[in-house]
ROVEX-107769 format. One line per field, with one value per residue (C-alpha): residue in one letter; chain; x, y, z. Coordinates in nm, 4 decimals, always signed. Each point is the difference from the previous one (the first is absolute). Layout:
N
rest = [a;...] .
kette = [A;...] .
xx = [X;...] .
yy = [Y;...] .
zz = [Z;...] .
***
This chain:
315
rest = [m;n;p;p;g;k;i;k;t;p;r;f;l;t;y;l;g;f;y;l;a;l;m;l;p;s;l;g;v;a;q;l;s;v;p;e;f;f;g;d;h;m;v;l;q;r;d;r;p;i;h;i;w;g;s;a;p;h;g;s;s;i;s;v;q;l;g;s;d;t;s;q;a;i;a;d;f;s;h;y;w;q;v;t;l;p;a;r;p;a;g;g;p;h;q;l;r;i;s;g;a;g;s;t;l;v;f;d;y;v;m;m;g;e;v;w;l;c;a;g;q;s;n;m;e;r;p;l;k;v;s;d;n;g;y;a;v;a;a;t;a;n;y;p;n;v;r;y;f;k;v;p;r;r;l;s;t;q;p;v;t;d;i;p;g;g;q;w;w;v;c;t;p;i;r;a;e;n;f;s;g;v;a;f;y;f;a;r;d;l;h;q;s;l;g;v;p;i;g;i;i;d;i;s;w;g;s;t;g;i;d;t;w;i;s;a;e;g;l;q;v;f;p;p;q;e;v;r;a;d;h;p;d;n;t;d;t;l;n;a;n;d;r;p;s;l;i;y;n;g;m;v;h;p;f;k;g;l;q;m;q;g;v;v;w;y;q;g;e;s;d;a;s;s;p;h;y;y;r;n;k;q;i;k;l;i;d;d;w;r;k;q;w;c;i;g;e;f;a;f;l;v;a;q;l;a;n;f;r;s;l;p;t;q;p] .
kette = [A;A;A;A;A;A;A;A;A;A;A;A;A;A;A;A;A;A;A;A;A;A;A;A;A;A;A;A;A;A;A;A;A;A;A;A;A;A;A;A;A;A;A;A;A;A;A;A;A;A;A;A;A;A;A;A;A;A;A;A;A;A;A;A;A;A;A;A;A;A;A;A;A;A;A;A;A;A;A;A;A;A;A;A;A;A;A;A;A;A;A;A;A;A;A;A;A;A;A;A;A;A;A;A;A;A;A;A;A;A;A;A;A;A;A;A;A;A;A;A;A;A;A;A;A;A;A;A;A;A;A;A;A;A;A;A;A;A;A;A;A;A;A;A;A;A;A;A;A;A;A;A;A;A;A;A;A;A;A;A;A;A;A;A;A;A;A;A;A;A;A;A;A;A;A;A;A;A;A;A;A;A;A;A;A;A;A;A;A;A;A;A;A;A;A;A;A;A;A;A;A;A;A;A;A;A;A;A;A;A;A;A;A;A;A;A;A;A;A;A;A;A;A;A;A;A;A;A;A;A;A;A;A;A;A;A;A;A;A;A;A;A;A;A;A;A;A;A;A;A;A;A;A;A;A;A;A;A;A;A;A;A;A;A;A;A;A;A;A;A;A;A;A;A;A;A;A;A;A;A;A;A;A;A;A;A;A;A;A;A;A;A;A;A;A;A;A;A;A;A;A;A;A;A;A;A;A;A;A;A;A;A;A;A;A] .
xx = [+3.3405;-0.2309;+0.0651;-0.2123;-0.3527;+0.0262;-0.1610;+0.1332;-0.2827;+0.0595;+0.0660;-0.2926;-0.2384;+0.1799;-0.0499;-0.3460;-0.0890;+0.1459;-0.1969;-0.3367;+0.0943;+0.0120;-0.3259;-0.2176;-0.1313;-0.1377;-0.1470;-0.2798;-0.2049;-0.0302;-0.1557;-0.0976;-0.3088;-0.2284;-0.2740;-0.3265;-0.1800;+0.2259;-0.2075;-0.2206;-0.2604;+0.1643;+0.0101;+0.3071;+0.0040;+0.0306;+0.2194;+0.2420;+0.3051;-0.0798;+0.1540;+0.0183;+0.1646;+0.0511;+0.2343;+0.2661;+0.3075;+0.2717;+0.2102;-0.2673;-0.0289;-0.3670;-0.1502;-0.3459;-0.1614;-0.3406;-0.0986;+0.3149;+0.1569;+0.2500;+0.1960;+0.2684;+0.0735;+0.2057;-0.1220;+0.1692;+0.1078;-0.3664;-0.1098;-0.1760;+0.0183;-0.2099;-0.0166;-0.1556;-0.1605;-0.0706;-0.3405;-0.2760;-0.3201;-0.3406;-0.0623;+0.0788;-0.0063;+0.3687;+0.1820;+0.2350;+0.2851;+0.2553;+0.2940;+0.3049;+0.1200;-0.0965;-0.3752;-0.2119;-0.3247;-0.2546;-0.2855;-0.2748;-0.2831;+0.1788;-0.1439;+0.1236;-0.2578;-0.0777;+0.0528;-0.1965;+0.0261;-0.3322;+0.0289;-0.2059;-0.2425;-0.3494;-0.1362;+0.2951;-0.0060;-0.3732;-0.0460;-0.2051;-0.2454;-0.1549;-0.0133;-0.3125;-0.1072;+0.3621;-0.0894;-0.1556;+0.2864;+0.2391;-0.2171;+0.1086;+0.3651;+0.1999;+0.3020;+0.3075;+0.2250;-0.1075;+0.2237;-0.0337;+0.2472;-0.1395;+0.2616;-0.0462;-0.0186;+0.3060;+0.1488;+0.3810;+0.1774;+0.2990;-0.0158;-0.0244;+0.0721;-0.2548;-0.3534;-0.0815;-0.2837;-0.2009;-0.0368;-0.1087;-0.3590;-0.1410;-0.3294;-0.2544;-0.3553;+0.0744;+0.3254;-0.1521;-0.2403;+0.2842;+0.1907;-0.0310;-0.3008;+0.1615;+0.3147;-0.2018;-0.2144;+0.3264;+0.1871;-0.3107;-0.0460;+0.3683;+0.0529;-0.3091;+0.1226;+0.3706;-0.0459;+0.3131;+0.0603;-0.0617;+0.1652;-0.1636;+0.2139;-0.2557;+0.1373;-0.2937;-0.0729;-0.3421;+0.0172;+0.3581;+0.1503;+0.2236;+0.2861;+0.0482;+0.0229;+0.2924;+0.3662;+0.1933;+0.2050;-0.2873;-0.1472;+0.3103;-0.1148;-0.3134;+0.0528;-0.0752;-0.3348;-0.1246;+0.0765;-0.2753;+0.1177;-0.2869;+0.2098;+0.3906;+0.1121;-0.1926;+0.2380;-0.2759;-0.2714;+0.0443;-0.3025;+0.0621;-0.0343;+0.2031;+0.3220;+0.0896;+0.1206;-0.1198;-0.1875;+0.2546;+0.2689;-0.1962;-0.2077;+0.1267;+0.3674;+0.0481;-0.1146;+0.2460;+0.1713;-0.2703;-0.0691;-0.3633;-0.2227;-0.1441;-0.2026;-0.3724;-0.0467;-0.3310;+0.0539;-0.1077;-0.2729;+0.2064;+0.1690;-0.3188;+0.0419;+0.3347;-0.0622;+0.2731;+0.2696;-0.1253;+0.0543;+0.3779;+0.0086;-0.1489;+0.2308;+0.3067;-0.1378;-0.0068;+0.3586;+0.1204;-0.1055;+0.1538;+0.2944;+0.0296;-0.0744;+0.2643;-0.1556;-0.1136;-0.3197;-0.2882;-0.3680;-0.1798;-0.3785;-0.1715;-0.3861;-0.1720;-0.2088;-0.3416;-0.0997;+0.0868;-0.1785;-0.0257;+0.2729;+0.1059;-0.1118;+0.2677;+0.3798] .
yy = [-6.1837;+0.2076;+0.0663;-0.1930;+0.1635;+0.2168;-0.0681;+0.1590;+0.1329;-0.0557;+0.2929;-0.0430;+0.0280;+0.3174;+0.1365;-0.1331;+0.1757;+0.3336;-0.0172;-0.0543;+0.2726;+0.2398;-0.1507;-0.0390;+0.3738;-0.0922;-0.3171;+0.1399;+0.1305;-0.2369;+0.2120;+0.3504;+0.1174;+0.3113;+0.0666;-0.1434;+0.3398;+0.0609;-0.1578;-0.0079;+0.2941;+0.1797;+0.3742;+0.2010;+0.3571;+0.2526;+0.3059;-0.1347;-0.2152;-0.3630;-0.2423;-0.3685;-0.2389;-0.3747;-0.2492;-0.2259;-0.2064;+0.2332;+0.1567;-0.0344;+0.2541;+0.1236;+0.1769;+0.1697;+0.1383;+0.1903;+0.1051;+0.1645;+0.0619;-0.2170;-0.0203;-0.2493;-0.0910;-0.2619;-0.2243;+0.0677;-0.2497;-0.0079;-0.0955;+0.3420;+0.2097;+0.3056;+0.2235;+0.3389;+0.0752;+0.3442;+0.1487;-0.0610;+0.1826;-0.1702;-0.2662;-0.3442;-0.2914;-0.0638;-0.3180;-0.0430;-0.2376;-0.0936;-0.2389;-0.1313;-0.3170;-0.2133;+0.0914;+0.2541;+0.1425;+0.1709;+0.1888;+0.1168;+0.2732;+0.2221;+0.3691;+0.3279;+0.1884;+0.0738;-0.2696;+0.0060;-0.2221;-0.0472;-0.1175;-0.0489;-0.2344;-0.1412;+0.3232;-0.0353;-0.3403;-0.0353;-0.1203;+0.1968;-0.2749;+0.0399;+0.3678;+0.1805;-0.0712;-0.1727;-0.2678;+0.2619;+0.2098;-0.2641;-0.1159;+0.2815;+0.0519;-0.0593;+0.2131;-0.1689;+0.2882;-0.0493;-0.2761;-0.1661;-0.1838;-0.1822;-0.0636;-0.3383;-0.0046;-0.0490;+0.0562;+0.0265;+0.0674;+0.1351;+0.2169;-0.2180;+0.1039;-0.1954;-0.0646;-0.3878;-0.0039;+0.2771;+0.1251;+0.2929;+0.0087;+0.1976;+0.1480;-0.1685;-0.0821;-0.3533;+0.1308;+0.3278;-0.1847;-0.0966;+0.3368;+0.1924;+0.2184;+0.3091;-0.0653;-0.0710;+0.3162;+0.1962;-0.1448;+0.0373;+0.3695;+0.0758;-0.1567;+0.1685;+0.3384;-0.0265;-0.2196;-0.2139;-0.3543;-0.0700;-0.2769;-0.0919;-0.2184;-0.1030;-0.0874;-0.0337;-0.2269;+0.0429;+0.0528;+0.1226;+0.2777;+0.2497;-0.1133;-0.3126;+0.2386;+0.2002;-0.1190;-0.1011;+0.3003;+0.2334;-0.1455;+0.0765;+0.3469;-0.1273;-0.1504;-0.3664;+0.0414;+0.1990;-0.2778;-0.2529;-0.3702;-0.2275;-0.3196;+0.1035;-0.3627;-0.1875;-0.2068;-0.1896;+0.1183;+0.3731;+0.2162;+0.3613;+0.1732;-0.2472;+0.2212;+0.3373;+0.0170;-0.3321;+0.1499;+0.2607;-0.3044;-0.2310;+0.2239;+0.3628;-0.0204;-0.2225;+0.3153;+0.2279;+0.2023;-0.0337;+0.3208;+0.1079;+0.2998;-0.0702;-0.1889;-0.0264;-0.0928;-0.1088;-0.1521;+0.1050;-0.2040;-0.2371;+0.2859;+0.2218;-0.0463;+0.1593;+0.3361;+0.1734;-0.2439;-0.0617;+0.3356;-0.0133;-0.3448;+0.1028;+0.2864;-0.2402;-0.2490;+0.2612;+0.1156;-0.3371;-0.1253;+0.2983;-0.0500;-0.3665;+0.0596;+0.2471;+0.1453;+0.3592;+0.0975;-0.2000;+0.0767;-0.1525;+0.0218;-0.0848;-0.1230;+0.1876;-0.2406;+0.0637;-0.0019;-0.3624;-0.0915;+0.2296;+0.1610;-0.2115;+0.1355;-0.2050;+0.0195] .
zz = [-0.8986;+0.1661;+0.3768;+0.2543;+0.0280;-0.3291;-0.3310;-0.2983;-0.2415;-0.3569;-0.2081;-0.2330;+0.3040;+0.1051;-0.3326;-0.0238;+0.3410;-0.1144;-0.3222;+0.2115;+0.2137;-0.2838;-0.1593;+0.2917;-0.0255;-0.3454;+0.0946;+0.2161;-0.3029;-0.2720;-0.2693;-0.0860;+0.1515;+0.0867;+0.2402;-0.1183;-0.0388;-0.3021;-0.2670;-0.3051;+0.0030;+0.2722;+0.0072;+0.0706;+0.1350;-0.2771;-0.0008;+0.2540;-0.0069;-0.0111;+0.2468;-0.0876;+0.2295;+0.0975;+0.0830;-0.1869;+0.0802;+0.1277;-0.2845;-0.2649;-0.2595;-0.0424;-0.2701;-0.0062;-0.2796;-0.0141;-0.3570;-0.1425;+0.3441;+0.1349;+0.3261;+0.1671;+0.3414;+0.1899;+0.2600;+0.3334;+0.2795;+0.1222;-0.3438;-0.0214;-0.3201;-0.1063;-0.3012;-0.0660;-0.3240;-0.1305;+0.0575;-0.2715;-0.0517;+0.0222;-0.2625;-0.1218;-0.0357;+0.0528;+0.0433;+0.3081;-0.0706;+0.2625;-0.0791;+0.1861;+0.1797;-0.3103;-0.0035;-0.1128;+0.1372;-0.2212;+0.1053;-0.2508;-0.0076;+0.2338;+0.0416;+0.1128;+0.2098;+0.3677;+0.2647;+0.3325;+0.3072;+0.1512;+0.3696;+0.3049;+0.1787;-0.0893;-0.1806;-0.2369;-0.0381;-0.0669;-0.3611;-0.2662;-0.0434;+0.3687;-0.0235;-0.1051;-0.3566;-0.0250;-0.2383;-0.2319;+0.0055;-0.0687;-0.3033;-0.1800;+0.1433;-0.3278;+0.0648;-0.1645;+0.1532;+0.3475;+0.1690;+0.3460;+0.2032;+0.3334;+0.2338;+0.1683;+0.3813;+0.1605;+0.3563;+0.1046;+0.2886;-0.2333;-0.3071;-0.3401;-0.3414;-0.1833;-0.0418;-0.0658;-0.2427;-0.1531;-0.3361;-0.1890;-0.1418;-0.2763;+0.1043;-0.1807;+0.1327;+0.1399;+0.1710;+0.1187;+0.2038;+0.2748;-0.0261;+0.3185;-0.0328;+0.1363;-0.2303;-0.3101;+0.0203;+0.0660;-0.2737;-0.2576;+0.0841;-0.0062;-0.3413;-0.1531;+0.1491;-0.1003;-0.3099;+0.1083;+0.1129;+0.3709;+0.2050;+0.3338;+0.2693;+0.2469;+0.3412;+0.2215;+0.3306;+0.2000;+0.3680;+0.0102;+0.2152;-0.1121;+0.1828;-0.2094;-0.2999;+0.1299;-0.0232;+0.3090;-0.0571;-0.0107;+0.3133;+0.2085;+0.0999;+0.1743;+0.3557;+0.0210;+0.1831;-0.3033;-0.2600;-0.0418;+0.0177;+0.0824;+0.0417;-0.0374;+0.1213;-0.2405;-0.2247;-0.1748;-0.2332;+0.0097;-0.0254;-0.1460;+0.3388;+0.1912;-0.0354;-0.1626;-0.3514;-0.1058;-0.3206;-0.0627;+0.0044;-0.2292;-0.2384;-0.0254;+0.0385;-0.3322;-0.1874;+0.1369;-0.2566;-0.2451;-0.1695;+0.0529;+0.0030;+0.3570;+0.2589;+0.0702;+0.3564;+0.1293;+0.3753;+0.3490;+0.1421;+0.1778;+0.1923;+0.0634;+0.3806;-0.0207;-0.1991;+0.2114;-0.0973;-0.3601;-0.1140;+0.0745;-0.1388;-0.3216;-0.0365;+0.0718;-0.2565;-0.2848;+0.1178;+0.0234;-0.3333;-0.1829;+0.1988;-0.1119;-0.3653;-0.0601;-0.2617;+0.1489;+0.1052;-0.1738;+0.0241;+0.3142;-0.0356;+0.3406;-0.0174;+0.2651;+0.2343;+0.1043;+0.3685;+0.1304;+0.3016;+0.3053;+0.2098;+0.2914;+0.3405;+0.1782;-0.0563] .
***
């Protein structure tokens, strides 16, 4: 008989609790997955080691195959796994096959070429169809080896690891109309010059200041009064300039570690009234992204803005 005030736990419940404690880390992720920018028609960076990553139940054995190259990994306690495949020259198409945790993901028509991230505010966001002669240019835009991924708008107060929605588009007249005009001309001319596939990742948002594009870590070097936060206490519907790092967290950070040739940056009008701050911020943005990516110094091309309004006469 149990002493007063004490209840004896049946032995099978003790064993069940122990079993669940061991299994809980694997219950948080039910299946194999990768970020949504790994998909059909994607372009991977040529001539550099290829990083592929995702999530799966803890302890799952993951096998990744690209063409004839294969690599394995084990999902860790946080469910994360990553493999590195050997560098490949420009070409394709290839099939990317990822297997593990009882399922297989297959992505077709994958090309090796140059990957460029095109980022900025409205000048980068402006679609080809509303640019000068845009519809006529789009009508002849048959470039099957130019691929385009438009990152959906997303703000986050913390860094995220995936992009909800979005897909790779092959450059056809109908699709090209909605490409970023700047990104289209850049990709078309680069493709014609180099003769290799070009993959564009478009991360753009009009009327945004530079502070929302830099990570929280990167902004630590600036005093608080030099960091833009229009509504820092807003907890309802966020706007891009309400707090620093919102676009970086929600739209840039998911691509961290993806091999690429470089960045095309077209932004600045929203910071035109503070050129003395902007110069240092732009330098920091470049340094910050290179540091976050951990793939060495990639190219960073900056679109030079024309004169914008007049200089303020009052501080």
